[in-house]
N, C-alpha and C positions, 0 to 999 in steps of 0.2 A: 469361350465360347461365345460367337459374335451377337452383335444385338440384330433383332430383325428390323430395326428402324433405319439399321446401316444399310440393308440392301435394296439399291434400285429397280423398281419393276422390271426398267428397260434393258437393265442387265439381262433377265431372264428372256425376255422379248428376243434380246440380240443370242444368247446360249442358243436357243430354239432353235433361230434361224441358221445359224453356225450347224447346228447337230444337223438339221433337215436337209442342210446343200452341201453340207461337204467341202464349202469353198468361202473362202474371205470376200472373193468376186458375187459370187449370187448372192451371197446370205446379205452384203450392200445394195443390190439391185431388189431384192425381197424388201430392204429395211426403207429405201428411198433416200440414203444416205453415201458418204463417200469409202473407199476402201479405207483412207488412215482413222476414221471414224470408227470404223467396225475393229479395226485393229487395237483402238484406243479402247474400247469398249472392252476386248478380248481380255486385256492384260487386268483390266479392272476385276473381270471375272475370273481372273486366276489369282490375284489377291484375296478377293472373296473368298472363293474355294480352296485355297492354299494348294493348287492343283494346277497342272500345265494344261489338262483340259483335251485341247488340242495340238498335235504335234504333225508339222507341214512336211508332207513330202512331196515327191513329182505329180501328184495325181490330185493334190488339192490337202486338206488336213484332217487327220485320223484322231477321232477322240479317245480317249484315255476309257479304261477302265472306269474311273470316277465319273467319266461324262457320262458313259454309256446305264451309268447307276442313276445318273440325275435327268437324264432323256423324259423319261414316263412321268416322274413326280413334276418336273418343270411343266412339261404339257399338259398334266391335268391340274396344276394352279392356275395356270394362264387362261384354261377355259373358265374355270371357276369365276377369274375375275372378269375375264370377258362379258359372263352373263349376268355380272354384278349394273354393267353397263349397256344391256342389250334389252330392248323392249321385251316382254314376257308375250306382246302379242306376236303373232303371223299372218301375215296375208297372203296366202299364193298367188293369188289374182294378180299382185304386181311385186312380188317376190322375182329377184335376181338373182339366184344364185346358182351353183351346179352341186349337184348329187352324186358321190360315188357308190356304187353297187357293185357286188361280186358274187357269183353262182357259176354251177355248172352248165354246161350245155340244154342239159335236161329243164332245170330251175329260170334259166332266161325263157324258153319256151314257156313253161307251164305256169311261171311266176312274173318275172320282170317285164317279160313282153305287154303282159295285159296292166301291168304296174304303170307301166310308160305310157300306156293311152290314157290311162284315167289322170295321169301327172297333167297330161298334155289338154284335156279339157277342162281343167281348173287352174293351173298353174302354167299357162304358154311362154311363158319367159325363163322358166326353170330348165336347166339343161341336166343331161343325166350322161354321167361316163358310165359304163357297164363293163366289166371286167373278169374274165373265168379265174374262178377262185385259186388263189394261189395256195403253196404249203402253208401250214401250221405255222414256221416260225417267220414267214414273209409276211402272213397275215396278221400275227401278234404286233409285228413293228409296226404296220399299215394303221392299224388303230391306235396304237402308241400315239403315233406322230400327228395322228389327226387326218391321215390320208383315204381314208373308207369310211361311210358312214353307216353301212347296212351290208351284210352278207347274210346269203338266203343258202342253205345246207342242209342237210339230214342230221338228225342228231347224232351220230356216231363221229361225223367233226367238227361239232361245235367247241369251239376253246372253252375250258371250265371257268376263266377269268372274265368272259364278257357277259353280258344281260342277254337273255336270250327269250323269245316267246314261240308255242308250236304253232303254227300257222294251218296245217292240214296231216292228214292221211293218206297214203296212196297205195296203191298192192303193184306187184309184177303181174304182166300179162303175158303168156304162152303167145307167138304170134310167129307166122309164114307167109310168104307170099299166096296171093290170090288162089295161082296154079299150083300150090304145093299139092304133091301125090298123097298126104295124110287127107283124107276126106271126114273122119269121124270128128264131132264136136269136141268129146272127151278121147284123151290118148293115154294107152300106158306107159310105164317108167321104159318098157322095152322098148315101146315104140319111140318114146322122146331122144332115148339114148342112139336110136338107130342112124339118125340124120346127123350129121355135121354143123355146129352152131357157132353164131356171133355174139360175143360179147363187149362192153364196153369198159374200158381201162384207162379211163383218165393219164394214169401216169407212163402207161406205153412200157409195162414190165412184167405184167401178168397175164394168164390166160386160163385166172381162177378166178369166181367172184362167190355172192352169197349163195348160189344154187348148187355149186360143185360141193357147196358143204353141207347141205340140206340133201342133197343125192347121194354123198358119201355115208350118210345114215341109215340110208337105205340098200347098204354096198352095190350101190352103182355110179357107173362113171359116163360123162358125155363125153362127146371129142368137141373141143373147142377148136376151131381150126384158122379163124381170122380174129385177133383184136383189136379194136380200134378207140380212138380217144375220145368221142362223143356220138351222141345218140342219133345226130344229122347224117353223118357218115355211116352209122349202122344201117339206117333205111338206105340208104343210097346204094348198099351191096344185096341188103335183103331180099331185093326182088332179082339179082342175077344168078340167085340158084335156089336148090332146094335147101336151104337154112331153116335151121329154127334159132329162134333168140327170146331173151326175156327181156321184157321193156316197163318203164313205168307208165300205168292206164290215161296220167296225165297227157302223155304224150298222144294218144291214140284218137283224138276228138276229131282231127281233121283227116285221117289215114284209116279208119274203120274200114271204107270200101274196098280200099286196097290192099287189104291184109285178110286171111284165114286166121282167127282166133281158136286156141284150144285150151281146154280145161286140163290139169292133170291131176294126180293125186300128191303134188307136193304142198306142203303147208310152205311157205314163205313169210318170213318177217314185214312186215309191215313196215313202208317207207314215213317216218315222221320228219315232215319239213318245216323248219325253224327258222324265224329271222335271230339276227344275234348282231349287237353293237357292246361300244364301249361304255362300260357305268357312267361316264362323267356327262352323257347324250341324254341320259333319262330325263332331264328336268328341260329339256332345250325345248324350244316352242316350235321350231322348225321340224325338228326329229320326232317330236310327239304326232303332228299331223302327218309325216310321212309313215308313221307307223300305225295311225288309224286308219290310212286309205289302204295301206297295204291290207289290215286285217279285212276292211268292207270288198276290197277286191277278190281276194282268196274266197271269201265267204260266197262271194255270189256266183262263184265258181261253178 
């Protein structure tokens, strides 16, 4: 068994760069050292862990299973070490950093957009990088590698290994264009199913969603004729024909005057919106500030 005193922390920093960049050249640029220096660090890493760790290919370097297993713990260890030398206070007024957030187009509109406005008021030098929510494996990898700070999502897609906090609950509302032939405020399931429907499916693979599951319990079936990846796209199409769609109420604040809103006999589950992040960020001063601002923003809506 190796003595921990024989392990140089700089070796772990080099490992982290090599794993993230998958290239000796890019790792050297990230570490601001020469390629031969990184190659020397890699030799020491191989001796330390008794494994090749990275294999050279025509497209860079490929991590071995041992390196894959080490990546998460090393990233966490370096984050903990960084916290020891990082001031506990965070001043947003002078901070110059980049915050990385992901979420669906619904949550970009309902949560991330007002959060950015709040950040701009108190932290004008902070940059915000917003990305669509990736698939679960990619998201887990981004958090492990420290390339994502916050994910805004519904409860059912929150990754189990992340820390999360409930922000608010939303509900689905039945809508159509202003000139839709249905005039009643409340419509029956028969009327609901008599018209063609629009649906949002970010994966681009399905014409079915939670509404269809609930309808099936009442032995009813609607006709979903168009499935689109975003609600922004859905609203563009909604006014072009006598479509019906179910959308989160949080998206209707600026659109109510252009829509007809119906009540139905469907009891749809609430949309629980959560923020989630990697547990190693729990005590980080900057991240605590971001989470507190997020909660403040969502409560004010």
